[in-house]
N, C-alpha and C positions, 0 to 999 in steps of 0.2 A: 339490484346490486350491480354496481359498475365493475367491469372486468379489466384487469391489467395483465399483460403478457410481457415478461422479461425474457430477453434472449441474449445468450452468449455461447461461446464455444464449449465450455465445460465449467465445472465447479471445483477445480483443483485448488489447492492452497495458494492464495494470492490476494493482493490488496483489492483489485477490482472485483474479484469474485466475492470477497467478504462484504464489500460495499453493496453489491447486488443483493446479497442475503439480508443485510440490515435494512435496505430500502423496501424489499419485499415484505419483511415482517412488519415494518411500520405501516405499509399500505394495508396489509391484512387487518392490523389492529384498528385502523381508521375505518374499516368496514368494506373495503374492496374485496372482490373475489380475485385471487392471485394464482397464476400459474407461471412456471419457469420452463422455458424451452432451451435445451442444450443440444449441441451436435454430438459431442463425445460423452459416453456414459461414464465419466470420471467425476465422482462426487465425494468431496472431503468435508462436507458440512452437514452430514446427516444429523448430528447431535443438535446443531442450532435450529434445524427445521423440524425436529421431532415434536409431534403434537400440535404443529401449527395448522395443519390442514392444507398446506401449500403443495400442489401436485407438480412433480417434475416430469416433463415430457421430453423424451430423447428423440430427436429428429431422425437420427440414423443409427443403426447398430455399428459397432466398432469397425466391422469389416469394410464399410463403405463411407466412413467418415470423411475421407479426403476426396470423394467424388462429388464435386460441387453441384452438378445438376440434380443429383438424387437428394442431396442435402437440402437444396433450395426447394425442391418439390415437396419434400416431407414437411418443411416449415410452412409452406403454403397451405398444405392440408390442415396443419394445426390451426392456422389463423382462420381458415374457412370454417372449421368445426367450432372453434371457441368464440369467434366473433368479438375480439377484445375492443374495448373503448380506448385503451391506451396500449401502445407498444413502446417499450423502453429498452433500448439495446445498449450493451456494454462491449467495448473494445472494437477495433477497426473493422475486421471482416464482418462481425455481427452488425455493425452500423450500416455497412453497405447493403447487405442482403435483407436485413430486417426493415430498413427504411423503404427499400424498393417494394417489398411485398406488402408492407403496411399501406403504402400508397395505392398499390393495385387493388387491395382488398377494401379500400375505403375506410380505414381505421381513422376515427375522429382526431386522435392526438398521437403524434409520432415524435418520439424523443430519442436522440442519439447521445452518446457520451464520449468525451475526449478526456483520457485519464493519465496522460503523460505529456512530456514536453520534448521528447525526441521526435525526429522527422517521421518515423514510422507511425506514430500515433495519429498523424493527420492524413494518412493514406486515403485517397479518393474522397476527401472531405468536400472538395469542390463539386463532386458529383452528387453525393447523397444529401448535401445541404439543401438541394432543391426539393427533396422529398420530405425532409424533416421539418416539423413545426418549431422545434427547439433543440439546441445542442447544449448540453450541460458540460461545463468544464470544471474540474476540481481545483484549479488554481487560476489566479488572475493572469499569470504568465501564459498559460495555455490559451486563454480567451484572447489575450492580446496578439499572440502568434496567429490564431485563427483569423482574426480581423485584419491584421496588417500584412501577413504573408500570403494568406489564402483568400482574402476578399470576402469573408463571411460577414454578412450584415450584423451590425452590433445588436439590433433588436432581436436577432435569433439566438444570441448567446446569453447564457446564465452562468454565473460563477457560484457554485455550491460546494463548499469544502466537505471532505470526508467526515463521516461519523465514526466514532469508536465506542465500544462498550467500556466506559471508564471504570465501572465497578469491577469488572473482571481483572483489571490490572491494579487498580487502587487497593482492592481488598485481598489480593493474592498474598500467600504466605511464603517467606523464604524457605528454601529447601534445607531441612535439618542436616547438619554436618556436610554442607556442600563443599566447602574448601578442603575439608579433610578427605572427602571422596576424590578430590583432584590431586591429593598429595601435597597440599599447600598449608602453610601456617594460617591460623585464624586471623592474624593481623594483616594478611595480604589484601591489597587494594585490587579489586577485580574490575577490569574493563571488559566490555562485550560489544560485538557487532552482530546484529541479527539481520541477515540478508542472504538471499540466494548467492551461492559462490559462483558469480558470473563476472565476466570482464567489466561490464558497465558499473558493477558495484565497487570496483577499485580496491579489492583486498590486497593486491600486491603493493599498491601505493601506501596502504595502511602499514603493511609489514615494514616497508622501507622507512616510514615515519617513525615506527617503533625503534628501528635501528639507530636513527638519529638521536632519539631520546635516550637510548641506552648510552650512547657516546657522551651525552650531557650529564650522565649520572642520575637520571630521573626515573629509571625503571627498577631501582634496587628492590623495592617492596611491591612491585606491580606485576600482575599476570593478566594475560589477555585471552578471551574466549571468542571463537568464531562459531556462530550458530546459524545453520542454514544448509539446505540441500544443494548439491552441485547443480548449477544451472546451465552447463554446457560441457561438451566433451573436452576433457583435459584441463578444465579450469581448476579443479581441486588439486590436481597433481602439480600444476604450475605454482599455485600458492604454497604448497608444501615444499616445493623445490626452493622457493624464495625464502621461506622460513629457515630451511637447512643452510642455504647459501649465506644468509646474514648471521647465522649462529644464534638464532633466537628460539631454538627448539625447546629450551627450558622456560621460555617466557610466553609461548603461544600454545593453546590447546584448541583443536578442532573438535567440536561436539557434534557436528552434523545437524541433520534435521531433528527437531524436538517438538513434542506436543505440549510441553510444560513451559512455554516461553514466558508467561506471566510470572511464574515462580522463579525462573532463572533470572529475569530482570530484577525481581525483588531481592535476589541473593547477590547482586552485583552492586558496584559503587557508581559506575559511569558507563555511558554508551557512546560509541562513535559510529557515525554513518559517513563513510568516505566516498559515496557514489559520485560517478561522473554524470549520471542521468537519473532523475526521479520525476514522478508526477507530484503526488501529494503523499509524502512518506508516512504511512500509518505508524511505522515503528518508532518514529520520533515522538508522536503523540503518546504511544503506548509506554515508552520509556519515561516520558514526563509524568504520565498518570501513575506509574509505578514508583515515582519518587526519585528517579535517577537523574543525575546531572548529564546533560546531552551536549556532545560536541559533534558538529556536522559540517560537511562541505556544502557550499552554496548551490546545490543542484535543484533544478525545477522549482517547485513551490516551497522548498525548505525555508528560504528567507521570509516567506509569508507567515510562517507559524513559529519560527524561532528567532527571538529578538536578541541580538548579540549582547552579551554581558548582562542581560537582564533575566532572560529565561534559559540561557545556555551560552555556548560559545560557537560562533559561526566562523569557520575557517575562511581565510582570505582567498583561497583557491583550492585546486584539486591535487597539486603535486605533493610529494612527500614532505617538502620543506614547510608548506603552508599547513598541512595536517599536523606535523610535529609541533609547530608553533602553537596551534590551537589546543592540542592535547596538553602540551607543556604549560599553557596558561592555566588550565584546570589543575594540573598536578601541583603547581606552585601556589595556588590559592590557599588562604587560611580557611579552616573548616567553617568558621562563622560566615564567610562570604559565600562558600559553596551552599550552605544551608539557605541563605537569603535567595540565591538563584533558584534552588529547588522549590522553595515555597512559592516564588513568583510563577514558576512553570506550572505547578499544581493548580494555581488559581487561573492561569491563562487557558489551560487545557479544558476547563469546564464548558467552554462554549462549543466544544466538539462532541458533547455527550449525545447519545443516540436520539432521544426525543427532540432535542433542540435542533440538531443538525439535519434531521430528516424532514422537518416541517416545511422548509422551502420547496422541496421536491413535491410533497403532497399538495402544496398550494398551486404549483404548476398544473398538476392533474386536475384539481378542482376548477381552476380558471379556464383551462383548456377544454374540458368536457362540457362545462355548463355555461360557457361564454355565449 
């Protein structure tokens, strides 16, 4: 049985971490022995891993997580003991140390991952690309940036889009009495943004866009929900101050972090992702799978999965005026047109289902090990 070791900093709630879990489960199903090494003992995916037989190895206890030498030494011991055939790393710091140690330990196949399109995602890529056999990018844009800006050979790059559990979102049920629990009439059209409340997610730009729409008389029967944990000091407070300043307190509700995101999506009418920066936004796929109409800013790989006016509405930019125009386009559509777009999105999203989307990664494992 061939052995795979996945390595990342932790398994907290996040898109890259969820992709790691999906890939690990697919590899185990394929017949690989799978272990996951993490630096920090934060694990939010116990339910997904339950009964899988996948072992999680914590490289360092919490007290020494940030001591690089001890963390690297612990990971080195894990590799020496486990003797993996494949080391597959996720996120920038894990790429650096994982590829170096895999090279030193003679691991046959070494795979790094680039999962965003901001500059930090490419940190030290010029260094670790010399140790990696393959670098998987989850968007064509990230692969193009790696090639043109950082000089990574094209033959070392693979574009493999994220996988999602379509059934979890497609088959979710709306929350009974959801609008009533929010103090809203049943006829209210509910918009939602699901994202960490962080500066790069552009919540303040969204609030300002909603203010523009209110001035145009388009928010009369619309209420907006913000779902997500605060992603930085003072970010939530800044968003709430903007809501207060614009006089939208009666139009915007912050729900914070939630575990029932599929059910919330099923209870809403449309989703807006206003981000300045994205890699491959899982939440866009999840909303499409849940049957929501999606409006999004053109960040990262979003234009690669959302086709303007066919599977959603892609904003012309990131400022409030562009966001307001895109949301307004949805609000002014006839229901028949909205339904046509939703159905096209449901069909389009099928190509990202777990089994279909994970297969290219497993092919790289097979070709790399048995070549």
